[in-house]
PAZANU-650712 format. One record per residue: y, z, x of N, C-alpha, C in turn. Coordinates in pm, whole numbers, plus 50000, padded with zeros to 5 digits. Each point is the difference from the previous one (the first is absolute). Example, Ala and Ser with C-alpha at 12.3 -4.5 7.8 and 13.67 -1.06 7.14 Angstrom:
2
494315078051319501195000049911501205000050090
501054992849965501195000650082501095007349923
This chain:
231
249090513535751500374993849866499034989449957
499524993150098499024990549984498505003049942
499645015350069498895007349949500125002449853
501145006149977500165005949868500344987349900
500714990650023499934989549924498644992949967
499155002250084498784994149984498985008249918
500095012149997499225010849939500575005449878
501235004449972500715003649861499624990849898
500594987950019499754991749878498544996649953
499195000150090498484995849971499435012049923
500075013650042499055011549974500645008549915
501335006250042500665008849924500304999149847
500554989349949500184996849874498655001549934
498844992550072498544998949918499435013349968
500345010150074499425012449999500935010549928
501124994149925501005009849943500865008950105
500194994950113500595009650102501404994750007
500484988649952501264994650005500374991349874
500975000449947500594991549887499644984150036
499874993549904499594983249988500884993450081
501395004350003501114990550083499855001950135
499335009150054499425001050140499334987350047
499624994349908498964986750045501124989350075
501135001149971500954989850026500525006950149
499994988850077500275003050140501525000650047
500804993349922501635002250043500445014249973
499665005749877500625013749991499205010350102
498924999650049499335006650092500794998950151
500174987350029500784997650125501315006949989
500724998749894501375008249995499715013950008
498975006149919499825014750021499585004750152
498934992050051499685002650128501024999750105
500864990349981501174999650090501075009749989
500115004749879501015012449959499365013150066
498645001249997499595010950058500095001050158
499754985550050500224997450127501365006350076
501194993549928501285003550022500285017649999
499245003949905500175015249968499325007550112
498964996950041499425005050118500704997250122
500734991650007500884993950114501325009750015
500475001749873501235010250002499765013950008
498575004549966499685014850004499915000850153
499334992550060499875002450152500864993950091
501284995149952500994993150056499654991350114
498994991349946499494989350084499325005350122
499745011050017499425007150134498474998549997
499274992750088498604997649994499455011150046
500625009750096499235011050067499975011349864
501074999949932500155008249874498914997549919
499864989349965498874992649897498465001050073
499815001350121498715000050076499145009449927
500595014949984499155009249944499444999649870
500894994949935499434994549840498944990850022
500174989050071499154988650015498905003350054
499755009950110498895004650052499105009749905
500925008049924499175009249893499224991149892
500934989249952499064993049905498814992150057
500234992950144498814995550050498705006250023
500595014350062498755010550026499255005949871
500775000349894499525005049876499074989549959
500384987149996499174988649962498795000650072
500005000350130498854998550105499135011849939
500625012850003499155009949961499335000649896
500584993249884499394998849894498704992149993
500314988150079499024989450020498515007450077
500455005850106498955008250082499085009349886
500885008749933499255008849917498944990449897
500564988549940499074992249916498974996250093
500064995250099499084994150084498715010350023
500555011550051499165011750025499235003349858
500765002049910499125004049864498984989749978
500334986650010499104988249975498935002350097
500065000750117498855002450105499125010549938
500545012450005499105010649937499294997049880
500754995749919499104995149869498834988750027
500124992650100498894990850045499115007650081
500045012450034499095006850058499754995950142
501094998250074500225000050132500695009050065
499245012150036500565010750068500774999050138
499214991250088500574999350120501434991949992
500144988949923500974992549984501225007549931
499505008949903500745009649900500965009250096
499245004950106500565011750095501084992450090
499604989750037500864990350105501304997749896
499964993949888501164998949920500715011149955
499315009649976500605015649984500925002250107
499785000750126500415003350105501344990750010
499864987149968501294991050013500915003149858
499405004649935500965005249882500765012750010
499115009250086500855010750038501284997550100
499694990750100501064994950084501194994749909
499744991649916501164994649903500605009949923
499335009049949500585013849916500925006850128
499435003150091500895009150095500994991750037
500174986750031501084991950033501105000149904
499474997049878500885001449888500655013049975
499385010650007500595013249972501035001950108
499704996650134501015001850114501424993449947
499574985449999501294993049952500915005649897
499175003149894500515005949873500905013750023
499655008150093500755010950054501034997150078
499894991350108500984996150079501224992149947
499734989149904500804991449931499744999449854
500565011049927499705001749865500624990349901
500854987950051500644990549913499134992649915
498664995850073499174993149904499435005449895
499865017149993499375005749885501255000049908
501205002950049501135000949884500084982949938
499984992150073500174985649932498744998749921
498845003250030498805000349942500175006849869
500475012150014499915008649857501124992949921
500914993850033501014993249911499514988849945
499304990350055499444990149941498755002749913
499005011650014499175004249909500745004649874
501045007250023500795006249879500724987449928
500474993150054500404985849931499034991149927
498804998650095498944992949922499375007849887
499925010249997499485012449879500844996849892
501295001450027500965000449894500124986749926
500084988750081500204986749948498474995049931
498955006150055498764997949941500035005149850
500445012149992499955008349876500864991449889
501384996150050500654993349918499674984649954
499124994850104499374987449963498725001649900
499095011350031499005002749886500485002249882
501245008649987500425002449864500824987349916
500394991250082500614986449983498974992549936
498724999750099499034989549956498995003149896
500115013149944499525004649862500194992949892
501364994950002500404988749877499664988850039
499304993850110499454987850010498834995049960
499644988749954498874995949939499264995450144
498765007749996498994996850133499244987049963
500014996049905498964988949987500904986849997
499804992650091500934987650021499474987749908
498734999949955499514989049900498855003249949
499784998249857498805002349918499394988349954
498554997750045499494989949932498775004049929
499724991549897498915003149913499114989650001
498445002950016499194988749998499954997249827
498974989950002499814994749835499785009449916
498845007350052499515010249897500905010749967
500775005750115500905011149965501144992249887
500414989450025501154992949915499284999249856
498944997650001499174998949846500055011849944
499875010250071500185014249935501245003849936
500914996750072501504999649973500514993549883
499524987449985500274990649904499245004649881
498745004950004499355004649892500785011549931
500405010050076500555014149969501434993649940
500694990850055501124998449964499974991349840
498974994149974499704994649903499915009149872
499375012350028500035010549906501425007849981
501014999350091501215002849980500035014850079
499065005850083499795012650077499554997550116
500545006950100499444996650154499645016050004
498775002050013499475012850024499475002150136
500925003650113499685000650140499735013550032
498775004050060499945015450040499895001250159
500655005450061499885000850134498465010250042
499414996550081498595006250022499965002350158
499655011750052499514998950148498675000549998
499534989150058498464999050008499335010050091
498795003749958499395010550069498544995050017
499365002149876498244996349993500144984649943
500984995449940500044986749933498494997549924
499505008849930498934998749916500575000049851
499194999549908500374999149860500415012549953
499205013150052500585010549929501505003850052
500344996950129501435000750042500854993549885
499874987849977500794990849924500055006049846
498635003249958500075005749851500645012349990
500005011050089500665011050003501534996450002
500234992250093501664997550009500384993349871
499434987949958500474997149880499965008549898
499025009149958500115008949894501225008849995
500355004550135500955010950044501524991849970
500324988350022500924992450000500324996949864
498764998349879500234996349894500395010449943
499445010950000500665014549932501385001150062
500235000250112501395006350053500854991149960
499924987249972501104991549985499934992349849
498895006949911499724994149893499874984849983
499144996450067499724986150007498794996749907
499994989549895499094998449907498654995350056
498845004249964498794992450048499764987349982
500884992849926499764985049988500884992550081
500825008250093501004991150086499374999850149
500044989450046499314999050142501025006450112
499465004050094500755006350119499564992850125
500765000550098499904995350150500285011050102
498985003050079500255008550101500574993450123
501115006950049500554992250115499695010150127
499304996850093499555006150107500684992550138
500495008150098500574995350131499185004150112
499514987750083499275001850114500764997650123
500305009950096500984994950109499164998650118
500204988650042499114995750126500295008150119
501434997550014500845006650127501055010049963
499705014450012500995008949964501164999750070
500084993150118501275001150080500954987949962
499424991349920500854989049957501115005949878
501225000950059501135006449896500174988449875
499914988650030500454990749879498554988350015
499694995749882498964989050034499964993949847
499214988249988499764993149885499015004949927
500045000449866498765004549917499424990749911
498794998850050499234988849947498785006149890
500124999149875499425005749886499004991449966
498765006849981498754993249950499425005849874
499614993749899499625004949875498575000850000
499295011849975498585002349988499815007149860
498794996149940499625006649881499105013650064
500055012449944499535010050043499335010349872
498705004250041499515011449914499654994149854
500045010949916499794996949849501195007649913
500574993449927501315005149919499325009749905
501085006549952499745010749903499824995249859
500584986849990499784994649865499734984750027
500444991549886499564986849999501134991550082
500955006050043501024995950064499404996050157
500824992050082499484999250159501065008750090
499125004150095500925006750085499624992550122
501075000150084500114992150124500755008550103
499964993250137500485007850119500914990050077
501185002250031500614991250097499955007650121
499554993950119499985006550126501114993450081
500975007350052501094993850087499665003450142
499754991350070500045002150148501454995050068
500345011550092501214995150072499424996150126
500564988450066499624990650099501174996250078
């Protein structure tokens, strides 16, 4: 429980693997305590009966670590060390398989937990699609000036753009396409909104928007770009 309370609130919500309420430790303590009682009741508080499941979990963990180390050593081009680690990995694999065959309780419990985790993850993902993943939006002075100038004209023309070459031709083609598709007059200024994600594993982050003038506009009005960086 101490290990899970240290890992889950710190990493899982950050990577979108758990709801935000899991950052609070008290609900997690209650959940883990309930799981502990459930395991105790299922095995009738019999340590010997639970030993097979525990051994399976530990062996699978050690086998996975051995495989990872072996692959890492082979990638670094150390054939002798790779062979040695490979033999150790085979021993762990053999021991794990023998334990699973003789005491399949661990596989049954593991399958139950995997199914429960997959189901709860699907429900969590569907639920979190309705949540706002940006915690705070901050505009610098230039971006705020763009918005104020457009607001004074009465219309906010914001066009989402996926940055590729980031040259004048890209913005000119995008501007022409959007003006034709959405009937935006040539004398109306527009703003491109581009999002740059620094860490794709971050599920929620602050959005810092920076204003930059880009390319040459199609008309006498101005064209600018608001680049949002999640950090």
